[in-house]
N, C-alpha and C positions, 0 to 999 in steps of 0.2 A: 568535501565530505559527501559520502554516498547517502542518498535518501531512497529508501525502499518503500513502495506503496503499490496498491493494486485497485482495480475496479473491473466491473463487468460492463457490458455495453449500455446498460440502463442508467449508469451513474457517471457517464463520461462528462456531463455538464458539471457535476460536482468536482470531478478530477481537474477540469479546466480552472474552476474557481480556486481550487487548492493550489495549483501551480501558479496562478496569477498572484497569489498572496505571498509568494516567496520574496523575501527581502535580501537573501543571500544567494550566492551561486552554489547550487547543489549539483552533484553528479546524479542525475535522475535515473533511478533504477525502477521504472514502471513495469508492472506486469498486468497484462490484460487477461482476465479470467475467461476462459472458453471451455465449453464441454464439461461443466461442473453442474451438478444438480443443486441449484439454489432454491431453497424453500422459504419464501418470504413469510410463511405462516409460523416459522420457528424462530426462536431467539437467534440473532446473528446470522440469519438466513440458512440455518441448518448445519449439520455435521460436516458435509463435504466442503463447505467454504472455510470452516475452521481448520479442517485438515490441510487445505491448500495454504491458508495463512500460516499455520504452524510450520509446514515444510518450507515455505518461503523464508521465514525467520531463521530456521535452522541452517538452511543453505547460505543465507546472507552472512550469518556469523561464521560458518565454516570457511567461506571464500574470502572473508575479510578479518581473519582472526587477529591480526596485528593492527587493525585500523579502527577508528571510531566511526560508527555508522548510526544512522537514524532509521527506525522503522516506524511508519506512521499510517494511520487511517486517513482517508481523504476528507473527513469531516472536521479536520483541524485547520485553523487559519493562523498564519504567521503574521504578527503585527510589528515586531521590531527585529532589527538585525541580530 
């Protein structure tokens, strides 16, 4: 099963913890956010990051229309298979 998630350089440690929590074998579809205006003073880091995330979700669905996929933030921890 494909698992889509993303991070910028500042949260790579959280990305690592997220991946270490996997109890199942996922086809990791990680996206590193580059050259996006991230505004930490705005909810969710601003409009540009929400645009990136929305486009990532739409693309993932379009490219995997017949498959089950997971789209997740990296602040989720998997505890059970």
